[in-house]
C-alpha positions in Angstrom: -7.0 15.1 161.2 -6.3 18.4 159.5 -10.0 19.6 160.4 -9.1 19.0 164.1 -6.0 21.2 163.8 -7.9 23.9 162.0 -10.1 24.4 164.8 -9.4 27.9 166.5 -9.3 26.3 170.4 -6.8 23.9 169.1 -4.6 26.4 167.6 -4.9 28.8 170.4 -4.1 25.9 173.0 -1.1 24.9 171.0 0.0 28.6 170.7 -0.3 29.0 174.4 1.5 25.8 175.3 4.5 26.4 172.9 4.6 30.0 174.4 5.0 28.5 178.0 7.5 25.8 176.6 9.9 28.4 175.0 9.7 30.5 178.3 10.5 27.7 180.5 13.4 26.9 178.3 14.8 30.3 178.0 14.2 30.4 181.9 16.5 27.3 182.3 19.1 28.2 179.7 19.4 31.5 181.5 19.7 30.3 185.0 22.3 27.3 183.7 24.4 29.9 181.9 24.4 32.5 185.1 25.0 29.7 187.4 28.1 28.5 185.5 29.4 31.9 185.0 29.2 32.4 189.0 30.8 29.2 189.7 33.7 29.8 187.6 34.2 33.5 189.3 34.0 31.7 192.6 36.3 29.1 191.7 39.0 31.7 190.3 38.4 33.7 193.6 39.9 30.6 195.9 43.2 30.2 197.2 45.6 28.0 195.0 45.8 25.2 197.5 42.3 25.2 198.2 41.4 25.4 194.4 43.6 22.4 193.7 42.1 20.5 196.5 38.5 21.3 195.0 39.6 20.1 191.8 41.1 17.1 193.0 37.7 16.1 194.9 35.9 16.9 191.6 38.2 14.4 189.6 37.4 11.9 192.0 33.6 12.6 191.6 33.3 13.8 195.3 32.2 17.2 194.9 29.7 16.4 197.7 31.8 15.0 200.2 32.1 16.8 203.7 35.6 18.4 202.6 34.0 19.9 199.5 30.9 21.2 201.5 33.3 22.6 204.0 35.2 24.5 201.3 31.8 25.7 199.9 30.5 26.9 203.1 33.8 28.6 204.3 34.2 30.3 200.9 30.8 30.9 199.5 28.4 30.4 202.1 26.6 33.9 201.6 27.6 34.5 198.1 26.1 31.1 197.1 22.8 32.0 198.8 22.8 35.4 196.9 24.0 33.8 193.7 20.8 31.4 193.4 18.6 34.3 194.0 20.5 36.5 191.4 20.5 33.4 189.1 16.7 32.9 189.5 16.0 36.8 188.9 18.3 37.0 185.9 16.7 33.8 184.7 13.2 35.3 184.8 14.2 38.7 183.4 15.7 37.3 180.4 13.0 34.7 179.7 10.4 37.6 180.2 10.9 39.4 177.0 10.8 36.0 175.0 7.6 34.9 176.7 5.8 38.3 176.0 7.0 38.5 172.5 6.0 35.0 171.9 2.6 35.4 173.5 2.0 38.8 171.7 2.8 37.1 168.4 0.6 34.2 168.9 -2.2 36.4 170.2 -2.0 38.6 167.2 -2.2 35.6 164.8 -5.1 34.4 166.5 -6.8 37.4 166.8 -6.1 39.1 163.5 -9.1 37.5 161.5 -11.4 38.8 164.5 -10.0 42.4 164.5 -10.5 42.4 160.8 -14.3 41.3 160.9 -15.0 43.8 163.9 -13.2 46.6 161.9 -15.3 45.7 158.9 -18.2 45.5 160.6 -18.0 49.1 162.3 -17.7 50.2 158.8 -20.7 48.3 157.2 -22.7 49.9 160.3 -21.7 53.1 158.7 -23.1 52.1 155.4 -19.9 51.5 153.7 -20.7 48.0 152.2 -17.5 47.9 149.9 -15.2 47.0 152.8 -14.2 43.4 153.3 -12.7 41.3 156.1 -9.3 39.6 155.8 -8.4 36.2 156.8 -4.6 36.8 157.3 -2.7 33.5 157.1 -5.8 31.7 157.7 -6.7 29.7 154.6 -8.9 27.2 156.2 -10.5 26.2 159.6 -12.8 28.2 161.6 -11.6 31.8 161.2 -11.3 31.3 157.7 -14.8 30.1 157.4 -15.9 33.2 159.7 -14.4 35.5 157.6 -15.8 34.1 154.4 -19.2 34.2 155.8 -19.0 37.6 156.9 -17.8 38.6 153.3 -20.6 37.0 151.7 -23.1 38.6 154.2 -21.4 41.9 153.0 -22.0 41.1 149.5 -25.5 40.4 150.2 -26.0 43.8 151.8 -24.3 45.4 149.1 -26.2 43.7 146.3 -29.4 44.7 148.3 -28.6 48.5 148.9 -27.8 48.6 145.1 -31.0 47.0 144.2 -32.9 49.4 146.8 -31.3 52.4 145.0 -32.2 51.2 141.6 -35.5 50.3 142.6 -36.1 53.6 144.0 -34.8 55.5 141.1 -36.6 53.1 138.7 -40.1 53.7 140.9 -39.8 57.3 140.9 -39.4 57.2 137.1 -42.0 54.6 136.4 -44.5 56.9 138.4 -43.3 60.2 137.2 -44.1 59.7 133.5 -47.6 58.5 133.8 -48.1 61.3 136.3 -46.6 63.9 133.9 -49.1 62.6 131.2 -52.2 62.8 133.1 -51.3 66.3 134.6 -50.4 67.6 131.1 -53.6 66.5 129.4 -55.9 67.3 132.5 -54.6 71.0 132.2 -55.2 70.9 128.4 -58.7 69.6 129.2 -59.2 72.6 131.9 -57.8 75.4 129.6 -60.1 74.0 126.8 -57.1 73.0 124.4 -58.5 69.8 124.3 -62.0 68.5 123.8 -63.1 66.1 126.4 -64.3 63.4 123.8 -64.5 59.8 124.6 -61.4 59.0 122.8 -59.3 61.2 125.3 -61.2 60.1 128.1 -59.9 56.8 127.5 -56.3 57.8 126.9 -56.6 59.2 130.6 -57.9 56.0 131.9 -55.4 54.0 130.1 -52.5 56.2 132.0 -54.7 55.6 135.4 -54.8 51.9 134.4 -50.9 51.6 133.9 -50.6 53.4 137.4 -52.7 50.9 139.1 -50.9 48.1 137.7 -47.8 49.3 138.8 -49.0 50.1 142.3 -50.3 46.4 142.4 -47.3 44.9 141.1 -45.2 46.6 143.7 -47.7 45.9 146.2 -47.4 42.0 145.4 -43.5 42.3 145.4 -43.4 44.0 148.7 -45.7 41.3 150.3 -43.3 38.6 148.8 -40.4 40.2 150.3 -41.8 40.6 153.6 -43.0 36.9 153.9 -46.8 38.1 153.8 -47.8 36.8 150.6 -51.4 35.2 150.9 -51.6 31.9 149.1 -54.8 29.7 149.5 -53.8 26.5 147.9 -56.2 24.3 146.6 -56.5 21.3 143.6 -56.5 23.7 140.7 -57.1 22.2 137.0 -54.5 24.1 134.8 -56.0 23.3 131.5 -59.5 24.9 132.6 -57.5 27.9 134.5 -55.8 28.4 131.0 -59.0 28.3 129.0 -60.8 30.6 131.2 -57.8 33.2 131.3 -57.7 33.2 127.3 -61.2 33.7 127.2 -60.7 37.2 128.9 -58.0 38.0 126.6 -59.9 37.3 123.1 -60.5 40.8 122.1 -57.2 42.3 123.2 -55.1 39.2 121.2 -57.5 40.1 118.2 -56.7 43.7 118.4 -53.1 42.8 118.3 -53.8 40.4 115.7 -52.3 37.3 117.6 -53.3 33.9 116.8 -53.4 31.6 119.8 -52.8 28.0 120.1 -53.7 25.8 122.9 -51.9 22.4 123.3 -53.7 20.2 126.0 -55.4 16.8 126.5 -58.9 17.5 125.9 -60.1 14.8 127.9 -57.8 14.8 130.7 -57.2 16.9 133.7 -53.5 18.5 134.7 -53.9 19.3 138.7 -51.5 21.1 140.9 -52.2 22.4 144.4 -52.1 26.2 143.9 -53.5 29.3 144.6 -56.1 29.9 141.7 -55.8 33.7 141.8 -52.1 33.8 142.0 -51.6 31.3 139.0 -54.1 33.3 136.9 -52.0 36.1 137.7 -48.9 34.2 136.4 -50.6 33.4 133.2 -51.9 36.9 132.8 -48.6 38.2 133.0 -46.8 36.0 130.6 -49.6 36.8 128.1 -49.4 40.2 128.8 -45.5 40.1 128.1 -46.1 38.2 124.7 -48.6 41.1 123.6 -46.2 43.6 124.7 -43.1 42.3 123.2 -43.9 39.9 120.7 -46.9 41.0 118.9 -45.1 41.5 115.6 -44.8 37.8 115.6 -48.6 37.2 115.7 -48.4 33.9 117.3 -48.8 32.7 120.8 -48.8 29.2 121.9 -49.5 27.7 125.2 -48.7 24.1 125.9 -49.7 22.0 128.8 -48.3 18.6 129.7 -47.5 16.3 132.3 -43.5 15.5 132.8 -43.0 12.6 135.5 -44.1 14.3 139.0 -44.7 17.7 137.2 -47.0 19.6 135.2 -45.3 21.6 132.6 -46.7 25.1 131.3 -44.8 26.6 128.2 -46.0 29.9 126.7 -44.3 30.6 123.6 -44.2 33.5 121.0 -42.5 34.6 117.6 -40.9 37.7 118.8 -37.3 38.5 119.2 -36.8 36.4 122.1 -35.6 37.4 125.8 -32.5 39.9 125.8 -29.4 38.6 127.4 -29.6 40.8 130.5 -32.7 38.7 132.0 -31.9 36.1 134.4 -34.9 33.8 134.9 -33.6 32.6 138.4 -33.8 36.2 139.8 -35.4 38.5 137.2 -34.2 41.9 137.4 -36.8 44.2 138.5 -37.5 47.3 136.3 -35.5 45.7 133.2 -36.2 47.2 130.1 -34.5 45.7 126.8 -35.7 48.9 125.0 -34.2 51.4 127.7 -36.7 54.0 128.3 -38.1 54.5 125.0 -41.6 53.1 125.6 -42.1 53.5 129.5 -45.3 54.9 130.5 -46.6 54.3 126.9 -49.9 52.1 127.4 -49.6 48.8 125.7 -45.8 49.1 125.3 -42.4 49.0 127.5 -44.2 48.3 131.0 -42.5 48.4 134.4 -40.2 45.5 133.9 -41.8 43.8 136.9 -43.9 41.0 135.2 -41.3 38.2 135.1 -40.1 39.1 138.5 -43.8 38.6 139.8 -44.1 35.4 137.8 -40.9 34.1 139.0 -41.8 35.3 142.7 -45.4 33.5 142.7 -44.1 30.3 141.1 -41.2 29.8 143.3 -43.5 30.3 146.4 -45.9 27.7 145.2 -43.0 25.1 145.0 -42.3 25.3 141.2 -39.5 26.8 139.1 -39.3 29.1 136.0 -37.1 28.4 132.9 -36.7 30.0 129.7 -35.7 28.7 126.5 -36.3 29.5 122.5 -39.7 28.6 120.9 -39.9 26.6 117.6 -40.5 29.9 116.0 -37.4 31.5 117.1 -39.2 33.7 119.9 -39.2 33.4 123.4 -40.4 30.3 125.5 -41.2 30.6 129.2 -41.6 27.5 131.0 -43.3 27.0 134.2 -43.1 23.9 136.3 -45.1 22.9 139.1 -45.4 19.5 141.2 -48.3 17.5 139.8 -51.1 16.7 142.4 -51.0 12.9 143.4 -48.0 12.2 141.4 -45.2 10.2 143.3 -41.8 12.2 143.4 -38.9 10.1 141.8 -36.6 9.0 144.1 -32.8 10.4 143.9 -30.4 7.9 141.8 
């Protein structure tokens, strides 16, 4: 019942009905009072004998008798006609201010949230995302819902604008560092300060590779944000994919002196419906993340196991673990736990886009990402994907 009275059209209708009722009551009272005052003035103006005769007829409840009508027609015929008109006019004039005040008051209460939203929308259109609309006296109902939805929309716009500015600043910083290094070393090579040795060429290639990875990561995220990320899903065995991916990292893992443990069923298959290249990218980013931030632990474990209707992939390390500032439900892009000390250094720091890409690629394929601590105290990043052919459990 309360939800019915919270509807705006119900409140507006009740307000208009109350306004009309107040106006009619004020009009009736005004006409009654003026008529009574006019009758008393007429009564006092009568001759004494006629007044007594009229009072006597009133006491005998004969105010409508022929004699009473004769008295009225003789002494008040013209005055009565004008009196009724003046009574109506004065009643209207007396009730009009009350009606207008009540109407404006009801209209103000009803339209205050709408006016607040309209004013806030104008300021948002000018780029002032900190403004918020006010619901006034509305704590529930359609008007309150409208104001809350508008404010939530403004919150999202403000968050997007903040992220856009931070992303633009971070991109410029990420690109500036390797470009500055490349420019400085190329100038040194051209001036003959540095010998064009094989080691120097590899350093330049590392910087170019860093730029290429950054651009590719940004391209992937921009496609995902625009809803244009291509996915070619097919049955995929995660055990086979993991072994194949690890085979390409043998030399780099050895260079970091990291021991790799793969825990999976040697005779089974853990199939999901996913894009092979994108899942390889997910696993590669997790391995790169471990080598970049947890190489001191010298241990990397990848565990694959079925769990109900899902396939669970857990990548664990023995590093310092994830910093407190990272949210796995929506990883912050360009986040660095070590500030800017290692940005642009090949093999260290990175652009802070790895977990964002993993989260995006996994969620677009129907999975989810979780974080925890490994059995050696480092980070444990878990990927959950629907298992191919498994029947989802019914909700209890």
